[in-house]
Every structure is written in C-alpha cells, then in structure tokens.
SERO-4910 file (N, C-alpha, C, O; in steps of 0.05 Angstrom, whole numbers):
BEGIN
 pado doro    nc1    nc2    nc3   cac1   cac2   cac3    cc1    cc2    cc3    oc1    oc2    oc3
  Unk    A   -421    219   -241   -421    188   -240   -438    175   -213   -437    180   -188
  Unk    A   -451    161   -226   -475    152   -200   -460    145   -174   -437    140   -169
  Unk    A   -485    148   -159   -473    152   -127   -496    133   -113   -517    146   -110
  Unk    A   -497    107   -105   -517     86    -95   -530    104    -81   -515    122    -73
  Unk    A   -559    107    -73   -581    119    -49   -570    124    -25   -570    145    -12
  Unk    A   -561     98    -18   -554     88      7   -520    106     18   -509    107     40
  Unk    A   -515    114      2   -487    133     13   -504    155     17   -525    161      5
  Unk    A   -494    168     35   -505    190     51   -490    206     50   -499    227     41
  Unk    A   -459    207     60   -441    227     64   -434    229     91   -415    242    100
  Unk    A   -453    211    106   -451    215    136   -427    200    144   -412    207    162
  Unk    A   -422    173    124   -403    153    128   -361    166    134   -340    154    134
  Unk    A   -367    188    137   -342    199    129   -327    204    148   -341    218    163
  Unk    A   -298    202    160   -288    213    185   -305    244    196   -312    264    184
  Unk    A   -307    237    218   -309    266    230   -299    304    224   -311    325    224
  Unk    A   -268    293    220   -245    307    213   -256    317    188   -254    341    184
  Unk    A   -265    303    172   -266    310    144   -299    324    136   -312    337    119
  Unk    A   -302    312    158   -345    326    160   -331    351    162   -331    367    143
  Unk    A   -316    355    193   -318    386    192   -299    404    169   -304    428    164
  Unk    A   -283    391    158   -264    407    128   -291    423    116   -295    447    112
  Unk    A   -308    396    113   -326    408     92   -349    428     98   -368    436     84
  Unk    A   -342    435    125   -372    458    136   -363    480    122   -381    495    114
  Unk    A   -334    489    115   -338    512    105   -346    513     70   -337    531     55
  Unk    A   -358    496     63   -369    499     36   -410    494     40   -420    487     61
  Unk    A   -422    499     22   -451    501     23   -465    478     35   -452    457     32
  Unk    A   -484    474     47   -493    452     56   -488    429     37   -473    410     40
  Unk    A   -508    437     12   -515    422     -1   -489    410    -23   -488    387    -33
  Unk    A   -472    428    -27   -441    425    -43   -429    401    -22   -423    378    -31
  Unk    A   -426    409      4   -414    386     25   -427    358     27   -413    339     33
  Unk    A   -450    357     23   -461    333     21   -450    322     -6   -444    298     -4
  Unk    A   -445    334    -34   -444    317    -59   -414    310    -57   -403    292    -70
  Unk    A   -396    332    -32   -364    319    -37   -364    291    -21   -351    270    -25
  Unk    A   -384    299      2   -374    271     23   -388    246     15   -382    224     25
  Unk    A   -404    249     -2   -415    225    -19   -398    212    -43   -400    190    -53
  Unk    A   -381    234    -51   -358    232    -77   -335    215    -59   -325    193    -66
  Unk    A   -328    229    -32   -309    217    -20   -314    189     -7   -296    173     -4
  Unk    A   -334    187     -1   -338    158      6   -336    142     -9   -323    121     -5
  Unk    A   -353    149    -36   -340    126    -57   -312    127    -70   -306    113    -89
  Unk    A   -294    147    -57   -271    145    -59   -257    122    -44   -240    107    -53
  Unk    A   -269    121    -16   -256     98     -1   -260     73     -3   -244     54     -1
  Unk    A   -290     76    -11   -306     45    -19   -287     30    -36   -280      7    -33
  Unk    A   -275     47    -59   -274     34    -93   -243     26    -88   -231     10   -102
  Unk    A   -232     42    -64   -195     54    -77   -184     23    -76   -170     15    -94
  Unk    A   -188     10    -60   -175    -17    -63   -177    -39    -85   -157    -46    -97
  Unk    A   -210    -53    -90   -225    -59   -116   -223    -50   -132   -218    -67   -150
  Unk    A   -225    -20   -144   -235    -12   -162   -220     15   -163   -229     37   -163
  Unk    A   -192      8   -164   -175     38   -171   -180     65   -189   -175     89   -184
  Unk    A   -192     51   -213   -203     73   -231   -231     74   -224   -234     96   -213
  Unk    A   -248     64   -224   -270     81   -204   -272    101   -184   -287    120   -180
  Unk    A   -246     90   -172   -239    117   -147   -228    140   -151   -230    161   -139
  Unk    A   -215    131   -172   -205    156   -180   -227    173   -199   -226    197   -196
  Unk    A   -245    164   -216   -266    178   -227   -280    195   -201   -279    220   -202
  Unk    A   -291    184   -183   -306    200   -161   -278    221   -153   -283    245   -154
  Unk    A   -252    214   -146   -236    237   -138   -238    257   -148   -236    279   -137
  Unk    A   -246    249   -186   -236    274   -201   -259    297   -197   -253    321   -195
  Unk    A   -291    282   -197   -304    301   -180   -308    315   -158   -320    337   -158
  Unk    A   -296    303   -138   -290    323   -112   -274    343   -119   -278    366   -113
  Unk    A   -254    332   -132   -234    353   -135   -249    375   -155   -241    399   -153
  Unk    A   -265    371   -170   -278    392   -187   -294    413   -178   -293    437   -185
  Unk    A   -314    396   -154   -325    417   -139   -310    430   -118   -307    455   -119
  Unk    A   -300    418    -98   -272    426    -74   -254    432    -76   -248    441    -54
  Unk    A   -232    436    -97   -209    438    -94   -195    447    -68   -175    439    -56
  Unk    A   -210    467    -64   -191    479    -40   -191    470    -11   -179    482      7
  Unk    A   -208    442     -8   -205    428      8   -180    406      9   -173    393    -12
  Unk    A   -166    401     42   -147    388     40   -154    362     42   -142    345     29
  Unk    A   -173    355     55   -183    325     45   -194    316     24   -203    293     24
  Unk    A   -196    335      1   -208    327    -23   -176    323    -38   -168    303    -49
  Unk    A   -163    344    -35   -136    335    -43   -122    323    -34    -99    325    -41
  Unk    A   -129    304    -14   -111    281     -6   -124    250    -19   -111    231    -25
  Unk    A   -154    255    -19   -163    241    -27   -157    237    -59   -154    214    -65
  Unk    A   -155    249    -73   -149    253   -108   -118    244   -109   -107    233   -129
  Unk    A   -105    249    -84    -81    229    -86    -74    209    -86    -56    197    -99
  Unk    A    -95    200    -63    -85    174    -64    -95    148    -90    -85    127    -99
  Unk    A   -123    166    -95   -133    150   -120   -110    155   -148   -106    138   -165
  Unk    A    -99    177   -147    -85    180   -163    -56    160   -162    -44    150   -181
  Unk    A    -50    160   -137    -22    134   -127    -39    114   -136    -31    101   -156
  Unk    A    -62    108   -126    -67     72   -133    -64     72   -163    -48     55   -171
  Unk    A    -73     83   -179    -79     85   -213    -48     89   -225    -43     90   -249
  Unk    A    -26     91   -202      6     88   -205      2    117   -229     11    115   -252
  Unk    A    -14    142   -220     -7    164   -236     10    180   -210     -3    190   -191
  Unk    A     30    181   -212     49    184   -189     56    212   -192     53    225   -171
  Unk    A     66    224   -212     61    259   -218     48    268   -202     55    284   -185
  Unk    A     15    257   -206     -6    270   -205     -9    268   -176    -14    288   -163
  Unk    A     -7    246   -165     -8    247   -136     13    264   -116      7    273    -93
  Unk    A     35    267   -128     50    278   -120     40    309   -116     39    318    -93
  Unk    A     34    324   -136     13    347   -132      0    349   -121     -3    371   -109
  Unk    A    -18    326   -117    -40    325   -102    -35    327    -70    -49    338    -53
  Unk    A    -17    316    -69     -4    305    -33      8    333    -27      2    346     -7
  Unk    A     27    343    -49     38    376    -40     16    392    -32     12    400     -9
  Unk    A      2    395    -53    -23    414    -42    -38    406     -9    -38    420     12
  Unk    A    -45    388    -13    -60    381     16    -42    386     45    -51    392     67
  Unk    A    -11    379     38     15    385     48      4    420     60     -2    427     83
  Unk    A      5    432     38     12    465     35    -13    470     59     -6    481     80
  Unk    A    -41    463     54    -60    466     63    -63    463     93    -77    476    108
  Unk    A    -45    440     99    -55    438    130    -23    442    144    -19    451    166
  Unk    A     -3    432    125     26    431    147     35    409    155     57    405    165
  Unk    A     15    389    152     20    368    167     36    350    148     34    349    124
  Unk    A     59    330    169     82    311    147     65    290    149     79    272    138
  Unk    A     49    281    153     33    260    146     41    241    125     46    217    128
  Unk    A     41    257     99     42    244     78     71    247     58     78    244     35
  Unk    A     83    255     82    111    258     67    125    220     59    138    215     38
  Unk    A    120    205     75    131    172     60    119    170     29    131    166      8
  Unk    A     86    177     33     82    168      4     92    183     -6    108    170    -20
  Unk    A     97    208    -10    108    232    -32    130    219    -32    124    203    -49
  Unk    A    149    213    -27    171    204    -21    167    176    -46    176    175    -69
  Unk    A    154    161    -34    145    138    -57    134    145    -82    139    130   -101
  Unk    A    122    163    -84    113    180   -109    142    185   -128    148    178   -151
  Unk    A    156    197   -109    189    203   -130    208    171   -127    233    173   -130
  Unk    A    202    157   -124    207    132   -133    190    117   -156    199    108   -177
  Unk    A    166    117   -150    145    120   -178    150    129   -200    141    120   -221
  Unk    A    169    156   -198    174    172   -221    205    164   -227    213    180   -244
  Unk    A    219    150   -222    242    146   -226    259    159   -209    281    161   -218
  Unk    A    256    168   -188    276    186   -183    281    171   -147    272    182   -127
  Unk    A    294    150   -148    295    136   -124    318    152   -100    320    149    -75
  Unk    A    334    169   -118    350    197    -98    339    214    -88    348    227    -69
  Unk    A    314    217    -97    300    244    -85    287    230    -62    286    243    -41
  Unk    A    276    201    -62    261    190    -42    282    185    -21    272    183      2
  Unk    A    310    181    -20    336    177     -2    332    201     16    326    201     39
  Unk    A    338    224     -4    334    256     11    311    254     25    313    255     50
  Unk    A    292    252     15    266    257     30    273    243     58    278    257     77
  Unk    A    274    211     60    285    199     81    314    207    102    330    194    114
  Unk    A    310    229     98    341    241    108    329    268    125    342    282    141
  Unk    A    308    270    119    295    302    121    283    305    143    269    287    153
  Unk    A    286    328    153    280    337    191    246    325    188    237    314    209
  Unk    A    229    327    166    204    322    172    202    288    174    181    274    173
  Unk    A    227    280    178    215    245    190    212    246    219    198    227    227
  Unk    A    223    264    241    229    263    257    192    274    271    179    273    292
  Unk    A    190    280    255    165    294    268    140    267    258    116    267    266
  Unk    A    150    250    243    128    231    238    122    211    262    139    209    280
  Unk    A     99    197    263     90    177    285    106    155    274    119    156    253
  Unk    A    105    133    293    115    110    299    112     96    275    130     86    263
  Unk    A     90     95    268     75     84    241     90     98    215    100     83    198
  Unk    A     91    126    212     92    143    191    127    134    188    134    127    165
  Unk    A    147    134    209    173    129    207    180    102    198    201     98    186
  Unk    A    159     82    205    160     60    193    156     58    164    172     46    151
  Unk    A    141     66    156    128     66    133    146     81    108    142     74     85
  Unk    A    169    106    118    188    116    109    215    102    107    230    107     88
  Unk    A    223     81    131    232     69    128    230     43    102    247     34     87
  Unk    A    207     40    105    209     22     76    205     32     52    212     17     34
  Unk    A    196     55     46    207     66     31    231     83     16    234     94     -6
  Unk    A    250     76     44    278     80     34    290     66     28    309     73     14
  Unk    A    285     36     34    291      9     33    288     -4     -1    304    -15    -15
  Unk    A    258      4     -7    259      8    -38    269     26    -50    268     21    -74
  Unk    A    278     45    -47    300     67    -61    315     54    -65    318     50    -89
  Unk    A    331     42    -46    354     27    -54    359      7    -58    382      0    -55
  Unk    A    335    -13    -68    329    -29    -84    327    -19   -114    337    -27   -136
  Unk    A    312     -3   -108    315      4   -146    343     20   -151    348     27   -174
  Unk    A    362     26   -130    389     31   -142    405      8   -141    429      9   -139
  Unk    A    389    -19   -144    412    -36   -143    430    -42   -121    451    -56   -122
  Unk    A    416    -25    -94    437    -25    -67    424    -53    -46    416    -45    -24
  Unk    A    423    -77    -51    410    -93    -39    417    -97     -7    402    -97     12
  Unk    A    439   -101     -8    451    -91     26    450    -72     42    454    -73     66
  Unk    A    446    -55     29    438    -31     40    402    -27     39    391     -9     52
  Unk    A    392    -41     25    362    -37     34    355    -63     54    332    -64     65
  Unk    A    372    -81     59    373    -98     81    384    -87    104    381   -103    123
  Unk    A    395    -67    110    415    -54    134    395    -38    139    388    -35    162
  Unk    A    380    -22    117    353     -3    125    335    -13    142    331     -4    164
  Unk    A    322    -34    132    303    -39    144    316    -63    167    305    -85    169
  Unk    A    338    -58    181    340    -75    204    337    -45    227    348    -24    221
  Unk    A    323    -48    250    310    -33    265    301    -46    296    300    -70    302
  Unk    A    297    -29    309    277    -38    334    249    -48    332    238    -60    350
  Unk    A    238    -41    308    210    -51    301    218    -74    290    205    -92    301
  Unk    A    238    -84    270    233   -102    262    237   -125    287    220   -142    294
  Unk    A    258   -120    296    265   -139    322    247   -143    344    247   -163    359
  Unk    A    232   -123    344    204   -128    368    189   -160    360    187   -177    341
  Unk    A    183   -155    380    165   -187    387    137   -177    387    117   -191    383
  Unk    A    136   -151    393     99   -143    384     99   -143    357    115   -143    338
  Unk    A     61   -142    364     53   -136    336     35   -112    332     14   -108    344
  Unk    A     45    -99    313     39    -72    301     23    -69    283     31    -87    268
  Unk    A      2    -56    271     -3    -54    240     18    -60    223     13    -73    202
  Unk    A     55    -47    233     62    -43    201     74    -72    211     94    -70    197
  Unk    A     77    -89    221     93   -110    228    103   -132    205    124   -143    199
  Unk    A     73   -132    194     74   -158    177     88   -149    155    105   -164    148
  Unk    A     86   -128    140     92   -115    114    121   -106    125    134   -102    105
  Unk    A    136   -100    146    157    -98    153    173   -122    146    190   -123    128
  Unk    A    165   -140    161    180   -169    167    170   -182    137    184   -201    132
  Unk    A    155   -177    122    162   -187     92    174   -173     78    179   -185     57
  Unk    A    185   -141     78    196   -131     54    232   -138     70    253   -135     59
  Unk    A    228   -145     95    261   -155     94    257   -179     81    266   -179     58
  Unk    A    244   -204     91    244   -223     79    252   -227     44    266   -241     29
  Unk    A    233   -206     41    236   -203      7    266   -195     -5    276   -206    -24
  Unk    A    278   -173     12    299   -162      5    322   -182     17    343   -177      5
  Unk    A    324   -200     34    340   -219     38    340   -246      8    359   -256     -4
  Unk    A    316   -250      5    313   -272    -19    323   -258    -50    323   -270    -72
  Unk    A    329   -236    -47    337   -217    -76    362   -222    -64    372   -241    -77
  Unk    A    380   -214    -44    404   -215    -40    419   -249    -42    443   -254    -45
  Unk    A    400   -264    -40    407   -303    -44    415   -315    -17    431   -334    -12
  Unk    A    397   -294      7    402   -309     28    371   -324     39    355   -319     56
  Unk    A    374   -348     14    347   -365     21    337   -370     51    313   -375     55
  Unk    A    354   -369     68    338   -391     92    334   -368    102    310   -368    108
  Unk    A    345   -340    111    343   -331    127    318   -309    119    309   -290    133
  Unk    A    312   -315     99    285   -290     80    262   -318     84    240   -308     87
  Unk    A    260   -343     85    249   -363    102    240   -363    123    217   -369    130
  Unk    A    258   -356    137    247   -353    171    229   -319    171    213   -311    188
  Unk    A    235   -310    157    227   -279    166    201   -279    152    182   -268    162
  Unk    A    199   -293    124    165   -295    115    149   -313    137    125   -311    143
  Unk    A    170   -334    147    149   -344    163    138   -321    192    115   -317    200
  Unk    A    155   -313    199    151   -278    216    130   -271    212    111   -266    228
  Unk    A    132   -269    178    106   -245    166     82   -258    171     60   -248    173
  Unk    A     90   -286    172     60   -298    174     41   -298    200     17   -298    202
  Unk    A     60   -297    218     52   -299    244     40   -275    247     18   -274    258
  Unk    A     54   -247    238     36   -222    246     16   -210    235      3   -190    241
  Unk    A     15   -234    204      6   -222    182    -29   -220    180    -42   -228    161
  Unk    A    -42   -206    205    -79   -226    222    -92   -212    200   -115   -220    197
  Unk    A    -84   -192    183   -113   -181    159   -101   -194    126   -108   -186    104
  Unk    A    -88   -207    131    -74   -214    100    -69   -194     82    -76   -193     58
  Unk    A    -56   -177     96    -45   -151     77    -18   -164     57    -10   -152     37
  Unk    A    -10   -182     64     15   -190     44      5   -221     36    -11   -238     45
  Unk    A     25   -220     14     23   -257      0     51   -273     22     63   -292     12
  Unk    A     55   -266     41     72   -274     55     75   -303     58     97   -314     56
  Unk    A     50   -320     65     35   -347     55     55   -365     33     72   -382     34
  Unk    A     43   -351     17     50   -358     -7     71   -359    -17     75   -376    -34
  Unk    A     90   -345    -10    119   -338     -6    130   -362      7    148   -376      0
  Unk    A    117   -364     24    132   -382     42    127   -415     34    140   -436     38
  Unk    A    111   -410     25    102   -430      7    118   -445    -16    129   -467    -19
  Unk    A    116   -425    -31    137   -427    -54    165   -434    -49    178   -450    -64
  Unk    A    177   -421    -27    204   -435    -19    209   -462    -11    230   -475    -16
  Unk    A    187   -469      1    180   -496     16    178   -521    -10    179   -546     -5
  Unk    A    175   -509    -35    166   -529    -51    140   -540    -44    138   -564    -44
  Unk    A    119   -527    -39     92   -527    -36     83   -527    -60     88   -506    -70
  Unk    A     70   -545    -79     52   -543    -99     21   -546    -88     12   -565    -75
  Unk    A      4   -517    -99    -25   -526    -94    -41   -540   -128    -36   -532   -151
  Unk    A    -59   -562   -119    -69   -571   -140    -91   -551   -144   -101   -538   -125
  Unk    A    -99   -550   -170   -131   -528   -168   -153   -558   -159   -150   -582   -161
  Unk    A   -173   -542   -148   -199   -553   -139   -217   -570   -168   -234   -588   -166
  Unk    A   -210   -561   -185   -234   -571   -204   -216   -591   -218   -227   -610   -229
  Unk    A   -189   -591   -219   -167   -615   -230   -177   -644   -212   -186   -665   -221
  Unk    A   -170   -637   -182   -179   -653   -166   -198   -665   -164   -196   -689   -162
  Unk    A   -226   -652   -164   -244   -663   -171   -250   -689   -197   -256   -712   -197
  Unk    A   -246   -678   -207   -240   -686   -240   -224   -714   -237   -233   -735   -246
  Unk    A   -198   -711   -224   -188   -741   -211   -203   -761   -203   -203   -784   -211
  Unk    A   -217   -750   -185   -226   -757   -165   -251   -774   -175   -263   -790   -160
  Unk    A   -257   -771   -193   -286   -782   -209   -279   -795   -235   -294   -799   -254
  Unk    A   -248   -802   -230   -237   -818   -254   -225   -812   -285   -219   -825   -305
  Unk    A   -225   -783   -274   -207   -774   -302   -180   -785   -297   -166   -791   -278
  Unk    A   -177   -786   -325   -138   -803   -332   -123   -785   -311   -133   -764   -303
  Unk    A   -104   -790   -304    -80   -774   -292    -61   -769   -314    -61   -787   -331
  Unk    A    -44   -750   -316    -27   -741   -334     -6   -756   -321     -2   -762   -298
  Unk    A     10   -764   -349     33   -786   -344     56   -772   -331     54   -749   -322
  Unk    A     77   -784   -330     95   -770   -315    108   -764   -336    124   -748   -325
  Unk    A    116   -765   -368    116   -743   -389    102   -717   -391    109   -701   -408
  Unk    A     83   -712   -377     67   -696   -385     75   -675   -367     65   -653   -372
  Unk    A     90   -677   -349    103   -665   -328     88   -666   -301     80   -646   -289
  Unk    A     84   -697   -290     71   -704   -267     96   -709   -252    115   -721   -261
  Unk    A     95   -695   -221    112   -700   -208    112   -707   -187     92   -701   -174
  Unk    A    134   -725   -172    130   -738   -146    131   -710   -123    128   -713    -99
***
C-alpha cells in the first residue's frame, strides 16, 4: 500500500521504535511507516488503517507493538475475533494487562457478555491503572446492558470516578454512559442532568452528549441551506406539511 513520502517512521512513539530495533534497519523503517499510517487513519478511515496493519503484521508478526496495532485496526472494523487474537498475542509477548478492557469488549462484540463480566471480576483488573479500571467499568456496564440488566448497568457505573468533580480524560465518556443507561431505564430527568454534566467535561468532543441533551430538550436544528432559502424569499412549508412552532 502506498505511503506518503513525508511519513518517515520517526513519528512513532519511542517505546515502539525501541521494540523495532530488534529488526534489520530497513525492515524496521518499513514497519514503522506502516504503523504511522495505522495510527493516522484509525479514526477516520478504519478500513485503510486495517490494510496498513496487515502489511506491518506480514513484515513483523513477532513484534508486540505490531500485534497490538493490528488488534486495534481489526477492532475498529468490528472484526472482534481477529482483534481478540491479536490482543492476546501482544499480551503474551509483553505480560502487560493494559489491553484487558478492550479484550473484554471484544468478547461483547462476539456476543459473549458473560465472558466480559468474568473478565471484569478477574485479578488482572486490580493491576490496571485508573484509566484502565474506568474503561473496564464501562465495558462491564455495557455487558450488563447486552444482557438486559439495565439497573445493574446503572449500579456498575456508580463509582467515585463518576461522583468526582475533577475532570479526567475518561470523565465525559463515563458520565455519558451513565446518562445513556438512565435514559434507557426511563429515568429521563436524571439522564438529562448527566448528559449536561457530560457536555461540561467533554473538552475534545469525544461524545455526542450535546446533541443528546438538545434532543431531550426538544431543540430542533434547521439546515443552514434551508434557512438561507427561507430568508431569500422561498415559500415556507405549510402547517399541513409538518411545520411546527
């Protein structure tokens, strides 16, 4: 797959670069450039990222960082079985528990929420950092919802991290998940309050909490083009056509 000339491979994290030092220099550079492309495309072009991850995997399947990147690319494309296999391989190579939450989420994706809950109660969870533990809580709550256990999902999300007023990288997503679970349980007023709190903490727009809040408040957004046409003298739709105050 083509890689832009400006991508040198030096853009990767130093830890990954150190892992690649076990490879011949030219091969290490090729793998690094493909990993850079995976990272760049993962969110906006998951299929493209997956393609580059397969190239990197073909070149250096014994490098843990490559297996991990391949796992995330497969995960982004909802290839959960493949992602789980890659994450397990990376974990065997490193001994790290860092991937435990996303491995559990793969189990959810494969239709095995019970397995995800088993993983949420495993000793590995205690070895996770705070961000990892919050992620595991989110996965466990999702598994509860998969099983139709809405009240249990709500209780699972109730935690010191949820109650804290300090804003951490995970705060918006945790509040959003709690609000969404409350709404699913029919607790609309509480859900509105927590969507509002999610908006307050969502500094990088990682959720659509503002849209969900507006929806609950009955706010309708008019298309800018339609608004321009209306202002230029176009006919307004009649009440019979669905115009509402």
